[in-house]
C-alpha positions in Angstrom: 79.2 71.1 171.8 82.4 72.7 171.2 83.7 69.7 168.9 80.3 70.1 167.5 80.7 73.8 166.9 84.3 73.3 165.3 82.8 70.5 163.0 80.3 72.6 161.4 82.4 75.7 161.1 84.7 73.5 159.1 81.9 71.6 157.2 80.9 75.0 156.9 83.8 76.1 155.2 84.8 73.6 153.2 81.6 74.2 151.2 81.9 77.7 151.1 85.6 77.0 149.5 83.9 74.2 147.5 81.3 76.6 146.3 83.9 79.2 145.6 86.3 76.9 143.7 84.0 77.2 140.6 83.8 80.6 140.8 87.3 81.5 141.4 88.1 78.8 138.3 85.4 80.7 136.0 87.2 84.4 136.4 90.7 82.7 135.9 89.1 81.1 132.6 87.7 84.5 131.6 91.1 86.2 132.1 92.8 83.7 130.1 90.6 84.1 127.6 91.2 88.2 127.2 94.9 87.3 127.4 94.7 85.1 124.8 92.7 87.2 122.6 94.8 90.1 123.0 98.0 88.7 123.2 98.5 87.0 119.8 97.6 90.6 118.0 99.8 92.8 119.9 102.9 90.1 119.6 102.4 90.2 115.7 101.7 94.0 115.8 105.0 94.4 117.3 107.0 91.7 115.2 105.3 93.5 111.8 106.5 96.9 113.2 109.8 95.4 113.4 110.0 93.4 110.6 108.9 96.4 108.6 111.5 98.9 110.2 114.5 96.6 109.0 113.2 95.4 105.5 112.8 98.9 104.5 115.7 100.4 106.2 117.6 97.0 104.3 116.0 98.4 101.2 117.3 101.7 101.9 120.7 101.1 102.4 120.7 98.4 99.4 119.7 101.6 97.1 122.6 103.4 98.4 124.9 100.7 97.7 125.6 100.2 101.3 124.6 97.1 104.2 122.2 97.9 106.8 124.1 96.1 109.0 126.7 98.6 109.3 124.6 101.3 110.7 124.2 99.1 113.4 120.4 100.2 114.5 118.7 98.7 117.5 115.6 97.0 117.9 113.9 100.9 118.8 115.2 102.4 116.0 113.4 99.5 113.9 110.3 100.5 115.5 110.7 103.9 115.6 111.0 103.9 111.8 108.4 102.1 111.3 106.1 103.8 112.9 105.3 106.8 110.7 105.0 104.6 107.4 102.9 102.3 109.3 100.4 104.6 110.7 97.7 104.4 108.0 97.5 101.4 107.5 97.3 100.5 110.8 94.7 102.7 111.7 92.8 101.1 108.8 93.2 98.0 110.1 92.2 98.6 113.6 88.8 100.2 112.4 88.2 97.4 110.0 88.5 95.1 113.3 86.2 97.1 115.2 83.8 97.1 112.3 83.8 93.2 112.2 84.0 92.9 115.9 80.7 95.0 115.9 78.9 92.9 113.0 80.0 89.5 114.5 78.6 90.6 118.0 75.3 91.6 116.4 75.0 88.4 114.5 75.8 86.2 117.5 73.2 88.1 119.6 70.7 86.8 116.8 71.6 83.7 117.4 71.7 83.8 121.3 68.2 85.5 120.8 67.0 82.6 118.6 65.6 84.6 115.7 67.1 84.7 112.4 69.0 81.5 112.6 68.8 80.2 108.9 69.3 84.2 107.7 72.4 84.4 109.7 73.6 80.6 108.3 73.2 82.1 104.7 75.1 85.2 105.3 77.9 83.2 106.9 77.8 80.9 104.2 77.9 84.2 101.4 80.8 85.3 103.4 83.1 81.9 103.6 82.5 81.9 99.6 83.1 85.5 99.1 86.4 85.1 101.3 87.3 82.2 99.5 86.8 83.7 95.8 88.9 86.7 97.5 92.1 84.8 98.4 91.9 82.4 95.7 92.0 85.7 93.0 94.6 86.9 95.1 97.0 84.0 94.9 96.2 83.7 91.4 97.5 87.4 90.7 100.9 86.7 92.7 101.5 83.7 91.0 100.9 85.1 87.2 102.4 88.4 88.3 104.6 87.4 90.8 106.7 91.2 90.3 104.1 93.2 89.4 100.8 92.4 91.7 99.7 95.1 93.8 101.2 95.7 97.2 97.6 95.5 98.5 97.3 91.7 97.2 98.8 89.9 100.5 96.7 91.8 102.8 93.4 91.2 100.5 94.7 87.5 101.0 94.7 87.8 104.5 91.0 89.7 104.8 90.0 86.9 102.2 91.2 84.2 104.5 90.0 86.0 107.8 86.3 86.3 106.2 86.5 82.9 104.9 87.4 81.2 108.6 85.1 83.6 110.4 82.2 82.6 108.1 82.8 79.1 108.4 82.4 79.3 112.4 79.8 81.6 112.4 77.8 79.2 110.0 78.7 75.9 112.3 77.5 77.9 115.3 74.1 79.0 113.5 73.3 75.3 112.6 74.6 73.6 115.8 71.4 75.8 117.6 69.5 72.8 115.9 71.7 70.2 117.1 73.4 71.1 120.6 75.9 67.8 120.7 77.4 68.9 117.2 78.0 72.5 118.7 80.0 71.1 121.8 81.8 68.6 119.1 82.8 71.8 116.8 83.8 73.7 119.6 86.1 71.0 121.5 87.5 69.3 118.2 88.0 71.9 115.7 88.2 75.8 117.4 91.6 75.5 118.2 93.2 74.2 115.5 91.5 76.2 113.0 92.3 79.5 115.0 96.0 78.0 115.0 96.2 77.8 111.5 94.5 80.4 110.4 96.2 83.1 112.6 99.1 81.5 111.2 98.5 81.9 107.8 97.1 85.3 108.2 100.9 86.2 109.6 102.4 85.0 106.8 100.4 87.2 104.3 100.8 90.0 106.5 104.5 89.7 106.6 104.4 89.1 102.8 102.8 92.5 102.1 105.1 94.3 104.7 108.0 92.9 103.4 107.0 94.7 99.9 105.5 97.8 101.1 109.0 98.3 103.0 110.7 97.8 99.8 108.7 100.3 98.0 109.0 102.6 101.0 112.8 102.1 101.7 113.6 102.8 97.6 111.7 106.1 98.0 113.3 106.7 100.9 116.6 106.6 99.1 115.5 108.5 96.4 114.1 111.4 98.6 118.0 111.6 100.0 119.1 112.4 96.7 116.4 114.7 95.8 116.6 116.5 99.3 120.6 116.6 100.1 121.0 119.6 100.3 118.3 119.9 103.1 120.2 117.6 105.2 122.6 119.0 108.0 125.5 120.3 106.7 129.1 118.9 108.9 132.1 120.4 108.7 134.9 117.6 109.8 137.6 118.3 112.0 140.9 116.2 112.6 144.1 116.5 113.6 145.5 113.9 111.4 144.8 113.7 107.6 141.6 111.6 106.6 142.4 111.2 102.9 138.5 111.6 101.9 138.6 111.1 98.3 134.8 111.5 97.7 134.3 113.9 95.0 133.5 117.5 96.2 135.2 117.0 99.7 137.8 120.1 100.3 140.4 119.8 102.5 141.8 122.8 104.7 144.5 122.8 107.0 144.2 125.2 109.9 146.4 125.4 113.1 150.8 125.7 112.8 152.9 123.4 111.7 153.6 121.4 114.5 149.7 120.8 115.4 147.9 121.2 112.6 144.1 120.9 112.2 142.5 119.5 109.2 139.1 120.6 108.0 136.9 119.0 105.4 133.7 120.6 104.1 131.3 119.7 101.3 129.7 116.9 103.4 126.0 116.2 104.9 125.3 114.1 108.1 122.8 111.5 106.7 122.5 109.5 110.2 124.8 108.9 113.2 124.2 105.1 114.5 126.1 102.3 115.8 129.3 104.4 116.7 129.8 106.0 113.7 129.2 109.0 110.8 127.6 108.3 107.9 128.2 111.6 105.7 127.3 112.2 102.0 129.1 114.7 99.9 127.5 117.3 97.7 127.7 115.2 94.6 126.5 112.2 95.9 123.8 110.3 93.6 122.2 107.1 93.7 124.2 105.7 90.5 127.7 107.1 91.5 127.7 108.3 95.0 130.5 107.5 97.7 129.4 107.4 101.6 131.9 108.6 103.6 131.7 106.9 107.2 133.9 108.2 110.2 133.8 106.9 114.0 132.1 108.8 116.6 134.9 109.2 118.9 137.3 112.1 120.0 139.4 111.2 116.7 137.7 113.8 114.9 135.3 116.5 115.5 131.6 117.5 113.4 130.2 120.6 113.5 126.8 120.6 112.3 125.1 123.4 110.8 122.0 125.0 108.1 123.9 126.2 105.0 
């Protein structure tokens, strides 16, 4: 009896394991689906923040006659310098994404209930055609006027590509309701490939638009520095050795004694402290003919910062 009971128990456990196997696999597949759907947008948003921060800093540095590598910005610096400028565009993109998801869920609900499949198919076809027209028109504008195209052209093109791709997929699902085999073939054969191409194309367009936007913002930041130079912190530099700063408007004063002189330099403003260096601008600095004073951030010099 004990052997029979143990065999029955093992058979029951095996049956329980077999029955729980599909549930675990289903749960794992759902989790992986969620991760795969969230991962690419988060990765793309992070990459856009870093790229925008670098492109903006590079444009500002070039406008000031410098190279961005001199500042030694870190990855965190680039991300933080992007948030303020990209806050409004990111909010608009996220709101548009939520509206699109709501519309997609409603239309898919109409398909699952078996109602208005023909109407959904026509709407999807119209969306696909409209998306193709928008993307083609934006591409024509970019080709005809590569230097004078509006900043929103790459973003509109990306929106057109997404709209066309979504319309094609939705129409395929609407028509597949009458042909289940066609639906299965479409999901198995085309979904991954289409998603890869669409995501890659949209990512490239977003980086294109972000580059143009960052160039404008960076040059604007450089012009703002010139216009608001007096509002930057005043920097008085002290050193035990002569620094021989030859920028116009910088004054040298010798303090201390003849045996232990202390050199004080005034007429400077702190632009930024980064990468182990102080970047200072003289009172006469301009974008057209300005000199940037770069000093090491170590014990050889001392800075006193303040307001006028």
